[in-house]
C-alpha positions as CSV (number, residue, x, y, z in Angstrom):
1,M,258.2,171.1,18.0
2,N,255.3,170.3,15.7
3,F,254.1,167.8,18.3
4,K,254.3,170.5,21.0
5,L,252.4,173.0,18.9
6,L,249.7,170.5,18.1
7,L,249.4,169.8,21.8
8,L,249.1,173.4,22.7
9,L,246.4,174.0,20.0
10,I,244.4,171.0,21.4
11,V,244.6,172.3,24.9
12,F,243.7,175.9,23.7
13,F,240.6,174.8,21.8
14,A,239.7,172.2,24.4
15,A,240.0,174.6,27.3
16,P,236.5,176.4,27.2
17,Q,235.0,172.9,27.2
18,L,237.0,171.8,30.2
19,L,236.2,175.0,32.0
20,F,232.5,175.2,31.2
21,A,231.2,171.7,31.6
22,D,227.7,170.5,30.7
23,F,225.3,169.9,33.4
24,I,224.7,166.1,34.0
25,F,222.1,164.0,36.0
26,R,223.6,160.7,36.8
27,K,222.2,157.4,38.1
28,G,223.0,157.0,41.7
29,K,224.4,160.5,42.0
30,N,222.7,162.8,44.6
31,M,222.3,166.3,43.8
32,E,221.6,169.5,45.8
33,I,219.3,172.2,45.2
34,S,219.2,175.7,46.9
35,L,216.3,178.1,47.4
36,P,216.6,181.4,49.1
37,G,214.6,181.9,52.3
38,G,211.0,183.2,52.0
39,E,210.0,181.2,48.8
40,E,206.2,180.6,48.7
41,D,204.6,177.2,49.4
42,V,204.1,176.4,45.9
43,V,207.8,176.6,45.1
44,R,208.7,174.2,47.9
45,T,205.7,171.9,46.7
46,A,207.3,171.8,43.2
47,V,210.8,171.0,44.7
48,D,209.2,168.1,46.6
49,I,207.5,166.8,43.4
50,F,210.7,167.1,41.4
51,S,212.7,165.5,44.2
52,R,210.3,162.5,44.0
53,D,210.6,162.3,40.2
54,F,214.5,162.6,40.4
55,S,214.7,159.8,42.8
56,A,212.4,157.5,40.5
57,V,214.5,158.2,37.3
58,F,218.1,158.3,38.6
59,S,217.8,156.3,42.0
60,A,219.3,159.2,43.8
61,N,218.4,161.8,46.2
62,L,217.9,165.5,45.7
63,L,219.0,167.3,48.8
64,K,218.8,170.9,50.0
65,G,222.2,172.5,50.6
66,S,224.6,175.3,50.1
67,N,226.9,173.4,47.7
68,A,224.0,173.1,45.1
69,Q,224.1,172.2,41.6
70,I,220.6,173.6,40.9
71,I,219.9,177.0,42.0
72,A,216.3,178.3,41.9
73,G,214.5,181.4,43.1
74,T,211.9,184.0,42.4
75,L,212.3,187.6,41.2
76,G,212.8,189.9,44.1
77,N,213.8,187.2,46.5
78,H,217.5,187.8,46.2
79,S,218.5,184.6,44.6
80,L,221.8,183.8,43.0
81,A,219.8,183.0,39.8
82,E,218.5,186.6,39.8
83,K,222.0,188.0,40.1
84,L,223.5,185.9,37.3
85,I,220.6,186.1,34.7
86,D,221.3,188.1,31.5
87,Q,219.6,191.6,31.3
88,E,217.7,190.6,28.2
89,S,216.0,187.6,29.8
90,L,215.6,189.6,33.0
91,A,213.6,192.3,31.1
92,K,211.4,189.7,29.6
93,L,210.7,188.0,32.9
94,K,209.6,191.2,34.5
95,I,206.8,191.8,32.0
96,H,205.4,188.2,32.0
97,P,203.6,186.8,35.0
98,E,204.2,183.1,35.7
99,G,207.3,183.0,33.3
100,Y,210.6,181.4,34.1
101,A,214.1,181.2,32.8
102,L,216.1,178.0,32.9
103,W,219.9,177.9,31.8
104,V,223.1,176.0,32.4
105,E,226.2,178.0,33.2
106,N,229.4,176.7,34.5
107,D,228.0,173.1,35.2
108,K,225.1,174.5,37.2
109,M,221.4,174.7,36.5
110,Y,219.8,178.0,37.2
111,I,216.0,178.5,37.5
112,L,214.4,182.0,37.9
113,G,210.6,182.6,38.1
114,S,208.9,185.8,37.5
115,D,206.7,184.9,40.5
116,K,205.9,181.9,42.7
117,R,204.1,180.0,40.0
118,G,206.6,180.8,37.4
119,T,209.4,179.4,39.7
120,A,207.3,176.2,40.3
121,Y,206.7,175.7,36.6
122,G,210.6,176.1,35.9
123,I,211.4,173.4,38.5
124,L,208.9,171.0,37.1
125,E,210.1,171.7,33.7
126,L,213.0,169.4,34.8
127,S,210.5,166.7,35.5
128,R,209.4,166.9,31.9
129,R,213.0,167.0,30.7
130,I,214.0,163.8,32.6
131,G,210.9,162.0,31.0
132,V,208.2,162.1,33.7
133,S,204.7,162.2,32.4
134,P,202.2,164.6,34.0
135,W,200.0,161.6,34.1
136,E,202.5,159.5,36.2
137,W,199.8,159.1,38.9
138,W,196.6,159.8,37.2
139,A,197.1,157.3,34.5
140,D,199.8,155.2,36.0
141,A,202.2,156.3,33.4
142,V,205.4,154.5,34.1
143,I,208.5,156.6,35.0
144,A,211.4,155.2,33.1
145,R,214.9,155.0,34.8
146,K,217.9,156.6,33.1
147,N,221.6,156.4,33.5
148,S,222.2,159.9,32.7
149,L,220.9,163.1,31.1
150,S,222.9,166.0,30.1
151,F,222.1,169.6,29.4
152,K,224.9,171.5,27.3
153,N,226.6,174.3,28.8
154,G,224.9,177.4,27.5
155,F,221.5,175.8,27.4
156,Q,218.6,178.4,27.7
157,L,214.9,178.3,28.0
158,L,212.6,181.2,28.7
159,E,208.9,180.5,28.8
160,H,205.8,182.3,29.9
161,P,201.9,181.5,29.5
162,S,199.8,182.5,26.5
163,V,196.8,182.6,28.7
164,A,196.8,184.1,32.1
165,Y,194.5,181.6,34.0
166,R,194.4,178.0,32.6
167,G,192.6,175.3,34.3
168,I,189.7,172.6,34.7
169,F,186.3,172.3,36.1
170,I,185.5,169.0,37.8
171,N,181.6,168.6,36.7
172,D,179.0,166.0,36.6
173,E,181.1,164.2,39.2
174,D,178.1,161.9,40.2
175,F,179.4,159.0,38.4
176,G,183.2,159.0,38.7
177,L,185.2,161.4,40.7
178,M,182.8,161.6,43.8
179,P,182.2,158.0,44.3
180,W,185.8,157.2,43.7
181,S,187.1,159.8,46.0
182,S,184.6,159.3,48.9
183,R,184.6,155.5,48.8
184,T,187.9,154.5,47.3
185,F,190.8,156.9,47.4
186,E,189.8,158.9,50.4
187,P,186.9,157.1,52.2
188,S,184.7,159.4,54.2
189,K,181.9,159.0,56.7
190,I,180.5,162.1,55.2
191,K,178.4,161.1,52.1
192,G,179.7,162.8,48.9
193,Q,182.9,164.3,50.3
194,I,185.9,165.0,48.0
195,G,188.6,165.8,50.4
196,P,192.1,167.3,50.5
197,K,193.9,164.1,49.7
198,T,192.0,164.0,46.4
199,H,192.5,167.6,45.7
200,A,196.3,167.2,46.3
201,R,196.5,164.8,43.5
202,I,194.4,167.1,41.2
203,F,196.5,170.2,41.9
204,E,199.8,168.3,41.5
205,L,198.5,167.2,38.0
206,L,197.5,170.9,37.3
207,L,201.0,172.0,38.3
208,R,202.7,169.4,36.1
209,L,200.4,170.5,33.3
210,R,201.4,174.1,33.8
211,A,197.9,175.1,34.9
212,N,197.0,177.5,37.7
213,A,193.1,177.6,38.0
214,F,190.4,175.2,39.3
215,W,186.7,175.1,39.5
216,P,185.6,172.5,42.1
217,A,182.9,170.0,41.7
218,M,179.5,171.5,42.5
219,H,176.7,169.0,42.1
220,E,174.2,168.3,44.9
221,V,175.6,164.9,45.4
222,S,179.0,166.3,46.6
223,V,179.9,168.2,49.6
224,A,181.0,171.8,48.7
225,F,184.7,172.5,48.4
226,F,185.0,175.0,51.0
227,Q,182.8,172.9,53.3
228,T,185.5,170.2,53.6
229,P,188.3,171.1,55.9
230,G,191.8,170.9,54.2
231,N,190.7,171.7,50.7
232,R,191.4,175.5,50.8
233,E,194.8,174.9,52.5
234,M,195.7,172.3,49.8
235,A,195.0,174.8,47.1
236,D,197.2,177.4,48.8
237,K,200.0,174.7,49.1
238,Y,199.9,174.1,45.4
239,G,199.5,177.6,44.3
240,I,196.1,176.9,42.7
241,V,193.7,179.8,42.1
242,V,190.2,178.6,42.9
243,G,187.3,179.9,41.0
244,S,183.7,178.9,40.4
245,S,181.3,178.3,37.5
246,H,178.8,180.5,36.0
247,C,176.1,179.6,38.5
248,E,178.3,179.9,41.6
249,P,179.0,183.7,42.3
250,M,181.4,184.8,44.9
251,M,183.0,181.5,45.7
252,R,179.7,179.9,46.9
253,S,178.2,176.8,45.6
254,A,174.6,177.7,46.2
255,N,173.5,174.3,45.1
256,T,174.8,172.7,48.4
257,E,175.6,175.6,50.7
258,W,172.5,177.7,50.6
259,K,170.5,175.0,52.5
260,I,173.4,175.0,55.1
261,D,174.4,178.7,55.4
262,G,171.4,180.4,53.7
263,K,168.3,181.8,55.2
264,G,165.0,182.0,53.2
265,N,165.0,181.7,49.4
266,Y,168.2,182.3,47.3
267,D,166.4,185.4,45.9
268,Y,168.4,188.6,45.6
269,V,165.4,190.7,44.7
270,N,163.3,189.8,47.6
271,N,166.0,188.5,50.2
272,R,168.8,190.7,49.5
273,E,170.4,191.1,53.0
274,N,170.6,187.4,53.4
275,V,171.9,186.7,50.2
276,L,174.6,189.3,50.6
277,R,175.6,187.9,54.0
278,F,175.8,184.4,52.5
279,W,178.4,185.7,50.0
280,E,180.3,187.9,52.3
281,T,181.0,185.2,54.8
282,R,182.9,183.3,52.2
283,V,184.8,186.5,50.9
284,K,186.0,187.2,54.4
285,D,187.0,183.7,55.0
286,L,189.1,183.8,51.8
287,K,191.0,187.0,52.5
288,N,194.5,185.4,52.1
289,S,193.8,182.9,49.4
290,D,194.1,183.2,45.5
291,N,190.6,183.3,44.0
292,I,188.8,184.3,41.0
293,Y,185.4,185.9,41.9
294,T,182.5,185.0,39.6
295,L,180.0,188.1,39.5
296,G,176.3,188.1,38.9
297,I,173.7,185.4,39.7
298,R,171.8,182.5,38.5
299,G,169.3,180.3,40.4
300,V,170.3,177.4,42.6
301,H,172.3,174.9,40.6
302,D,171.9,175.8,37.0
303,G,168.5,177.5,36.8
304,K,167.3,181.0,36.0
305,M,167.7,183.5,38.8
306,Q,164.8,183.9,41.3
307,G,162.8,186.9,42.0
308,A,163.1,188.5,38.4
309,N,161.0,187.2,35.7
310,T,161.3,189.5,32.7
311,L,164.7,190.4,31.0
312,K,164.3,194.0,32.2
313,E,163.9,192.7,35.9
314,Q,167.0,190.5,35.3
315,F,168.9,193.3,33.9
316,D,168.1,195.7,36.8
317,A,168.8,192.9,39.4
318,I,172.1,191.9,37.8
319,T,173.2,195.6,37.5
320,S,172.6,196.0,41.2
321,I,174.2,192.6,42.2
322,I,177.5,193.4,40.4
323,A,177.6,196.7,42.2
324,D,177.0,195.1,45.7
325,Q,179.6,192.3,44.9
326,R,182.2,194.8,43.8
327,S,181.7,196.8,47.0
328,M,182.1,193.6,49.1
329,I,185.4,192.9,47.3
330,S,186.6,196.3,47.8
331,E,185.7,196.3,51.6
332,N,187.1,192.9,52.4
333,L,189.9,192.0,50.0
334,N,191.4,195.0,48.3
335,P,190.3,198.5,47.8
336,D,192.1,198.4,44.4
337,L,189.6,196.2,42.4
338,T,191.9,195.6,39.7
339,K,194.0,193.6,42.0
340,V,191.3,191.0,42.6
341,P,190.7,188.6,39.7
342,Q,186.9,188.7,38.7
343,V,184.9,187.2,35.9
344,F,181.4,187.5,34.4
345,I,180.1,184.7,32.5
346,P,177.3,185.6,29.9
347,Y,175.6,182.2,29.6
348,K,172.1,181.2,28.9
349,E,169.7,183.9,30.0
350,V,172.5,185.9,31.3
351,L,173.8,186.3,27.7
352,D,170.4,187.9,26.9
353,V,170.8,190.3,29.8
354,Y,174.3,191.1,28.5
355,N,173.1,191.8,25.1
356,M,170.6,194.3,26.3
357,G,173.6,196.5,27.1
358,L,174.6,195.5,30.6
359,K,177.5,197.3,31.8
360,V,180.2,195.1,33.1
361,P,183.2,196.8,34.9
362,D,186.2,197.3,32.6
363,D,188.6,195.3,34.7
364,V,186.2,192.3,35.0
365,T,187.0,189.4,32.5
366,L,184.3,188.4,30.2
367,M,184.1,184.6,29.8
368,W,182.4,183.2,26.8
369,T,181.3,179.5,26.3
370,D,180.9,176.9,23.8
371,D,177.5,175.4,22.9
372,N,178.4,172.4,25.2
373,Y,179.4,170.5,22.1
374,G,182.6,172.2,21.2
375,Y,181.5,175.0,19.1
376,I,182.0,178.5,20.8
377,R,178.9,180.7,20.8
378,H,180.6,184.0,21.1
379,F,183.9,185.5,20.1
380,P,185.1,188.8,21.6
381,T,184.3,191.9,19.5
382,E,186.7,194.8,19.0
383,A,185.2,196.6,22.0
384,E,185.5,193.5,24.2
385,R,189.0,192.9,23.1
386,N,190.0,196.3,24.3
387,R,188.7,195.8,27.8
388,K,191.2,195.8,30.7
389,G,189.9,192.6,32.1
390,G,190.0,190.8,28.8
391,N,188.2,187.7,27.7
392,G,188.0,183.9,28.4
393,I,186.6,180.6,27.2
394,Y,184.7,178.0,29.2
395,Y,184.8,174.8,27.1
396,H,183.5,171.3,27.3
397,I,184.9,167.8,26.8
398,S,182.1,166.4,29.0
399,Y,178.5,167.3,29.1
400,W,175.3,166.5,30.8
401,G,172.2,167.7,29.0
402,R,170.3,168.2,25.8
403,P,170.3,166.9,23.3
404,H,172.3,164.1,24.8
405,D,174.9,163.6,27.5
406,Y,178.4,162.6,26.7
407,L,179.7,161.6,30.2
408,W,181.4,158.3,29.5
409,L,184.1,158.5,27.1
410,S,186.0,161.7,26.0
411,T,185.7,161.8,22.2
412,N,185.8,165.4,21.2
413,H,188.0,165.7,18.0
414,P,191.4,167.2,18.8
415,A,191.2,169.3,15.6
416,Q,187.8,170.7,16.8
417,I,189.3,171.8,20.1
418,Y,192.4,173.2,18.4
419,T,190.6,175.2,15.7
420,Q,188.0,176.6,17.9
421,M,190.4,177.5,20.8
422,K,192.9,179.0,18.3
423,L,190.4,181.2,16.7
424,A,189.2,182.2,20.2
425,Y,192.8,183.2,21.2
426,D,193.2,185.2,17.9
427,K,190.0,187.0,18.6
428,G,191.3,188.1,22.0
429,A,190.3,185.3,24.5
430,K,193.6,185.3,26.2
431,D,192.9,185.8,29.8
432,M,191.0,182.7,31.1
433,W,190.6,179.2,29.7
434,I,188.6,176.6,31.7
435,L,187.9,173.1,30.4
436,N,185.0,171.0,31.7
437,V,186.8,167.7,32.2
438,G,184.0,165.9,33.9
439,D,185.9,163.3,36.1
440,I,189.4,163.9,34.6
441,K,189.4,160.3,33.3
442,P,189.2,159.3,30.5
443,G,189.9,162.8,29.1
444,E,193.7,162.7,29.6
445,Y,194.9,163.5,26.2
446,L,192.3,166.2,25.3
447,T,193.0,168.0,28.7
448,E,196.8,168.1,28.0
449,L,196.2,169.4,24.4
450,F,194.0,172.2,25.9
451,L,196.4,173.2,28.5
452,D,199.4,172.9,26.2
453,M,197.6,175.4,23.9
454,A,196.9,177.7,26.9
455,W,200.6,177.5,28.0
456,N,202.0,178.1,24.4
457,I,199.4,178.8,21.7
458,D,202.3,178.5,19.0
459,S,203.5,175.2,20.3
460,I,201.4,173.3,17.7
461,E,201.9,173.9,14.0
462,D,198.6,175.3,12.7
463,N,197.7,172.4,10.4
464,K,197.1,168.7,10.5
465,K,200.8,167.8,10.6
466,G,201.1,170.0,13.7
467,L,198.2,168.2,15.5
468,D,199.6,164.7,14.3
469,Q,202.8,165.6,15.8
470,H,201.5,166.7,19.1
471,L,199.5,163.5,19.5
472,K,202.3,161.3,18.3
473,T,204.8,163.0,20.8
474,W,202.2,162.3,23.5
475,L,202.0,158.7,22.5
476,T,205.7,158.2,22.2
477,R,206.2,159.7,25.8
478,E,203.6,157.3,27.2
479,F,204.3,154.0,25.2
480,G,207.6,154.5,23.2
481,Q,208.6,155.3,19.7
482,Q,208.1,151.8,18.4
483,Y,204.2,151.9,19.0
484,A,203.7,155.7,18.3
485,T,203.0,155.4,14.5
486,D,200.5,152.5,14.7
487,L,198.8,154.2,17.8
488,L,198.6,157.6,16.0
489,A,196.6,155.8,13.2
490,V,194.4,154.2,15.8
491,M,193.6,157.3,17.7
492,N,193.0,159.5,14.7
493,E,190.6,157.0,13.5
494,Y,188.9,156.7,17.1
495,Y,188.5,160.5,17.0
496,R,187.2,160.5,13.4
497,L,184.5,157.8,14.0
498,A,183.3,159.6,17.2
499,Y,183.3,162.8,15.2
500,I,180.6,161.3,12.8
501,R,178.7,160.4,15.9
502,K,179.7,160.0,19.5
503,P,179.3,156.5,21.1
504,E,176.8,158.0,23.6
505,F,174.6,159.2,20.7
506,M,174.5,155.8,18.7
507,G,171.0,154.9,20.3
508,N,169.4,157.8,18.5
509,T,168.0,158.8,22.0
510,R,167.8,162.3,23.6
511,T,167.9,163.3,27.2
512,E,165.8,165.8,28.9
513,E,163.2,165.9,26.2
514,A,159.5,165.7,27.1
515,D,158.6,163.6,24.2
516,P,158.7,159.8,25.3
517,K,159.9,158.8,21.8
518,F,163.4,160.0,22.6
519,K,163.7,157.6,25.6
520,E,163.9,154.4,23.7
521,V,166.7,153.3,21.5
522,V,165.6,153.3,17.8
523,D,167.1,153.1,14.5
524,L,169.7,155.7,13.2
525,P,168.9,156.8,9.5
526,W,171.6,154.6,8.3
527,S,171.5,151.9,5.6
528,E,172.7,148.3,6.1
529,Q,175.8,149.1,4.1
530,E,176.7,152.2,6.2
531,I,176.2,150.2,9.3
532,K,178.4,147.4,8.4
533,N,181.1,149.8,7.2
534,R,181.1,151.4,10.6
535,I,181.3,148.1,12.5
536,A,184.2,147.1,10.2
537,D,186.0,150.4,10.9
538,Y,185.7,150.0,14.7
539,D,186.7,146.3,14.5
540,K,189.9,147.3,12.7
541,I,191.1,149.7,15.3
542,A,189.9,147.4,18.1
543,E,191.7,144.5,16.7
544,K,194.9,146.5,16.3
545,V,194.7,147.6,20.0
546,I,194.3,143.9,21.0
547,Q,197.2,143.0,18.9
548,L,199.4,145.8,20.2
549,S,198.4,145.0,23.9
550,K,200.3,141.8,23.5
551,A,203.5,143.6,22.9
552,I,203.2,146.5,25.3
553,P,205.6,145.9,28.3
554,A,204.1,144.6,31.5
555,D,204.9,147.8,33.5
556,K,203.0,149.9,31.0
557,Q,199.9,147.7,30.8
558,N,197.9,149.8,33.4
559,A,198.5,153.1,31.5
560,W,197.8,151.3,28.2
561,F,194.5,150.0,29.4
562,E,193.4,153.4,30.8
563,L,194.6,155.7,28.0
564,I,194.2,153.3,24.9
565,E,192.5,150.0,25.3
566,Y,189.4,150.9,27.4
567,P,188.4,154.0,25.3
568,V,189.0,152.5,21.9
569,R,187.5,149.1,22.8
570,G,184.7,150.5,24.8
571,A,183.6,152.8,21.9
572,A,183.8,150.0,19.4
573,E,181.7,147.7,21.6
574,L,179.0,150.3,22.2
575,N,178.8,150.9,18.6
576,K,178.5,147.3,17.9
577,K,175.8,146.7,20.6
578,L,173.6,149.3,19.2
579,L,174.4,148.6,15.3
580,Y,174.0,144.9,15.7
581,A,170.7,145.5,17.4
582,Q,169.5,147.9,14.5
583,L,170.3,145.2,12.1
584,A,168.7,142.5,14.3
585,R,165.5,144.5,14.4
586,H,165.3,143.9,10.8
587,G,166.4,140.3,10.6
588,R,169.9,141.2,9.3
589,A,171.9,140.0,12.3
590,N,171.6,137.9,15.4
591,W,170.7,139.4,18.9
592,S,173.5,137.5,20.2
593,Q,176.0,139.8,18.6
594,S,174.4,142.8,20.4
595,D,174.4,141.1,23.8
596,A,178.0,140.0,23.4
597,A,179.1,143.6,22.9
598,Y,177.2,144.6,26.0
599,D,178.9,141.9,27.9
600,S,182.3,143.0,26.6
601,I,181.7,146.5,28.1
602,E,180.9,145.2,31.5
603,K,184.1,142.9,31.5
604,L,186.2,146.0,30.3
605,T,184.7,148.1,33.0
606,T,185.2,145.4,35.7
607,K,188.9,145.2,34.7
608,Y,189.2,149.1,34.9
609,S,188.0,148.9,38.5
610,T,190.6,146.2,39.4
611,L,193.7,147.7,37.9
612,T,196.5,148.4,40.3
613,N,194.8,146.6,43.2
614,G,191.5,148.5,42.9
615,K,193.1,152.0,42.7
616,W,190.3,153.2,40.2
617,K,187.4,151.3,41.8
618,N,184.2,153.6,41.3
619,M,185.9,155.8,38.9
620,M,184.6,154.3,35.7
621,D,180.8,154.1,35.4
622,S,179.9,152.6,31.9
623,K,176.2,153.6,32.4
624,P,176.1,157.2,33.5
625,R,172.6,158.2,34.5
626,N,171.6,154.7,33.6
627,L,170.4,155.9,30.0
628,A,168.8,153.4,27.7
629,V,171.8,153.7,25.3
630,F,173.9,151.9,27.8
631,Q,171.6,149.1,28.7
632,K,171.2,145.6,27.2
633,L,168.6,146.1,24.4
634,P,165.2,144.7,24.2
635,Q,164.6,142.2,21.4
636,V,162.0,143.8,19.2
637,K,161.3,143.9,15.5
638,S,161.2,147.1,13.6
639,A,157.9,148.2,11.8
640,T,159.7,150.3,9.3
641,P,162.5,149.2,6.8
642,L,166.0,150.2,7.0
643,K,167.0,153.2,5.0
644,T,168.2,152.5,1.4
645,F,171.6,153.7,0.6
646,Q,171.8,156.3,-2.2
647,S,175.4,156.5,-3.6
648,P,176.4,159.9,-4.7
649,F,177.7,160.5,-8.1
650,A,180.7,162.2,-6.7
651,T,182.0,163.1,-3.3
652,F,184.8,165.6,-2.4
653,N,186.4,166.2,1.0
654,G,187.1,169.8,1.7
655,N,190.9,169.3,1.0
656,Q,190.3,167.8,-2.5
657,F,190.1,171.3,-4.2
658,V,191.8,171.7,-7.5
659,K,192.5,175.4,-7.1
660,F,191.8,178.3,-4.7
661,E,191.9,182.0,-4.5
662,G,193.3,183.7,-1.4
663,T,195.0,181.9,1.4
664,K,195.3,178.2,1.0
665,P,192.4,176.5,2.9
666,L,193.9,174.8,6.2
667,S,193.2,171.2,6.9
668,H,193.5,170.0,10.5
669,G,192.2,166.4,10.2
670,L,188.6,167.4,11.1
671,G,185.7,165.8,9.2
672,Y,183.8,162.7,8.3
673,Q,187.0,161.5,6.2
674,S,189.5,163.8,8.1
675,G,189.5,166.2,5.1
676,A,187.6,169.4,6.3
677,V,189.2,172.6,5.6
678,S,189.0,176.0,7.2
679,I,188.4,178.7,4.4
680,K,189.1,182.3,5.4
681,K,186.6,185.0,4.8
682,G,186.6,186.1,1.2
683,D,188.6,183.2,0.0
684,H,187.4,180.4,-2.1
685,A,188.0,176.7,-3.1
686,V,187.3,175.1,-6.5
687,Y,186.2,171.5,-7.1
688,E,185.8,169.8,-10.4
689,F,183.8,166.9,-11.7
690,N,182.9,165.2,-14.9
691,S,179.5,165.3,-16.6
692,P,177.0,162.9,-15.0
693,T,174.5,161.0,-17.4
694,T,171.7,163.4,-16.2
695,D,171.7,167.2,-16.3
696,L,169.7,167.6,-13.2
697,I,171.7,167.2,-10.0
698,R,171.4,167.8,-6.1
699,V,174.5,169.2,-4.4
700,E,174.8,168.4,-0.8
701,V,177.4,170.7,1.1
702,A,178.2,169.5,4.6
703,L,180.1,171.9,6.9
704,A,181.3,171.7,10.6
705,P,178.4,173.3,12.5
706,T,180.5,176.3,13.7
707,L,178.7,179.3,14.9
708,P,179.1,183.0,13.8
709,V,182.0,185.0,14.8
710,E,180.7,188.5,14.1
711,G,177.0,189.1,13.8
712,K,174.2,186.5,13.6
713,L,175.0,184.9,10.3
714,I,177.7,182.3,9.0
715,R,177.5,182.2,5.2
716,F,179.2,180.7,2.1
717,E,178.7,181.5,-1.5
718,I,178.3,178.5,-3.9
719,K,178.7,178.8,-7.6
720,I,178.3,176.1,-10.0
721,D,180.0,176.5,-13.6
722,D,179.1,179.9,-14.8
723,Q,175.6,180.1,-13.0
724,A,174.7,182.9,-10.8
725,P,176.3,182.4,-7.3
726,K,173.9,181.6,-4.5
727,I,174.4,182.8,-0.8
728,V,173.7,180.2,1.8
729,D,173.4,180.9,5.5
730,Y,173.6,178.0,8.0
731,H,173.3,179.7,11.3
732,T,171.0,178.0,13.8
733,S,168.8,179.4,16.5
734,D,169.7,178.5,20.0
735,R,168.9,174.9,20.9
736,N,166.3,174.6,17.9
737,E,165.8,171.2,16.3
738,E,168.4,172.0,13.4
739,W,171.2,172.7,16.0
740,K,170.4,169.5,17.9
741,I,170.7,167.4,14.7
742,N,174.0,169.4,13.8
743,V,175.7,168.8,17.1
744,L,174.7,165.1,17.2
745,T,176.1,164.6,13.7
746,N,178.7,167.3,13.6
747,Q,177.5,168.5,10.2
748,A,175.3,171.4,9.0
749,K,174.0,170.4,5.6
750,R,172.6,172.6,2.7
751,M,171.0,171.3,-0.5
752,I,171.0,172.9,-3.8
753,V,169.3,171.5,-6.9
754,T,170.3,172.7,-10.3
755,S,170.7,171.8,-14.0
756,L,173.9,171.4,-15.8
757,N,174.8,172.1,-19.4
758,N,175.9,168.6,-20.4
759,K,177.7,169.9,-23.5
760,Q,180.5,170.6,-21.1
761,R,182.7,167.6,-20.1
762,K,184.0,169.3,-17.0
763,H,182.0,171.2,-14.4
764,S,183.1,173.1,-11.3
765,I,181.8,174.0,-7.9
766,T,183.2,177.0,-6.2
767,V,182.7,177.6,-2.5
768,K,183.5,180.9,-0.9
769,A,183.5,181.9,2.6
770,L,181.5,185.0,3.3
771,D,182.2,185.0,7.0
772,E,184.7,183.8,9.4
773,N,184.8,180.2,10.9
774,V,183.5,178.4,7.8
775,V,184.8,174.8,7.9
776,L,183.9,172.9,4.7
777,D,183.7,169.1,5.4
778,Q,182.3,167.4,2.3
779,I,180.4,168.1,-1.0
780,K,178.3,165.2,-2.4
781,I,176.6,165.3,-5.9
782,Y,173.6,163.2,-6.5
783,K,171.9,162.6,-9.9
784,L,168.2,163.4,-10.0
């Protein structure tokens, strides 16, 4: 009797598990997926991508059929998933564009999207879950085979994007994407053509990264996106919303298209009818596509608009232009203008026009920019946050221009991107994020970080631990848990060293400056000790990478070289080339050491071009624009001595405070020693030091060169012991000399000279943030 009772109890408690089994992918076992009729192209495209991934992971096929284990569909399309979803999840989906619900019930997987892109993201979430990297093609990330993968019965996931439009801008493509596409990947008889085969690869990457927006390449060397047959259709197939940059209104790349389709000068003031006709032709052609229309005007390429010289003339012209453009959209696309995405980008002189009181229609998104070096120039005000069209950010991890390009390696610090974009989001920039990625490679990680934040702003814990975890997770996915810890240390150091000075800035040259002194490589204001310390720091991570490369499995070697070895060793060798040359100019090193580093870069770049049977030939140019910093250096002697190193009496990183008042300052890993902290407005941090042997000191405060959030000032208050506090402002005027030095060095410095009462053994320095966006990097104290 007891045995029978025990058996009955076992069956009773096990029954739910037997009735409601887990959902399991198994090696060699085909699966079926069902979609209702009428699903959009992007949904079917996502199924095709996942089908390929499924086959690669499980050596099986994903079939379409009625006896499906995966049931997908879009709201309003009468799918079984919509009939079975719980009411709470259904209510959330209905209010969130591009969201999806994914759940397991009765050993079946259900996917329901709030719209076509939401369904596509839900399907491709399965690719993520089975271990396929978004970079499986673009970085040759190996797809690992699995025997099985299960999802527990009752598994649920409901996601939707934090930012409405999320995407990338291909820019300065002269040295990478254009020659690679037109000569290697998709050879064309038409010079400079970037065709639909290339864009299909870009758009698949965007779908995998849960992005939805794209600004095409627009330099004069390239054929315009819409002038190439098949490009528009490819965007439609992948559900990508195509927009255009600040100097390309109404989906027209005036830089290349005006000379083909325009008549007269690209001058709205004096040639209005021809300019309007130029725009309207494109608008009519795109009637059935998803696009974001940039309003306003600038000159051909990136110059000032023609026909209007004074700000008042520009103000009047842009006011009239926006009215004409809106009328064009209403007549040709939709009488309800709120249904057509539009953006106005106050950039360069257009920002001056906006600040004069330009009335931008309320449903138009205002898109703000960084200063090209990662520091956002304007954050939405309360009035701007309340606009129906909302706000966006155009941000750079690649740039051509003053004070110096950075087109070769992608070295913006992850903490800089995170802190700036998080602040922008908190200030209301939630409607459009576009990242200038240059040629996509080698900006893979930073691109994913940016787009992960745009998808879920809360996915990264708001501190250094959170950023470290994000990078470590990325490294683990690409190379395995056994290498992730070592790689995290390497990549954090890679970003730290480049934060101090980017590899491209190491020649102390500048671009697009009239003064010829900026064209030749000259000494940095560094001592021999500082130079040797930096060489040693780079040698350490380069040697670690070389050591690890011997252990990385053969099938991961291509991804390893593209994502880790080339950028880390390339940065190290360019630093060594320039720093050994500086020492050699003073007789402190051999020129052969500099030349050897130059040769190493050439060999590394040649290897990049021969990976995977030449797949990336013409993609990686180690000498963009053939700038002096990239060349083998002339062997000359310096007429001036090396700087003498002055050691500070005491140095504090921002995170070495002994106490604080208010919210604890947040550390994200930014800074010369990864110890910078963000101090909230009104809060302060206190640092303590012992008495020096002199009573006269100089205090050097170094801050990240962030820009004002409200008004025109960015200030902190510094108080030494019980002395009267001093208010210090460190804002810069646009593109002045101080700003140039700040962005080249990633520090804004202020000096204070004061006397101490040496009867005190202990002294204190209190730093209080008087404005938002104050990021304290270091405090150094020097004896005088």
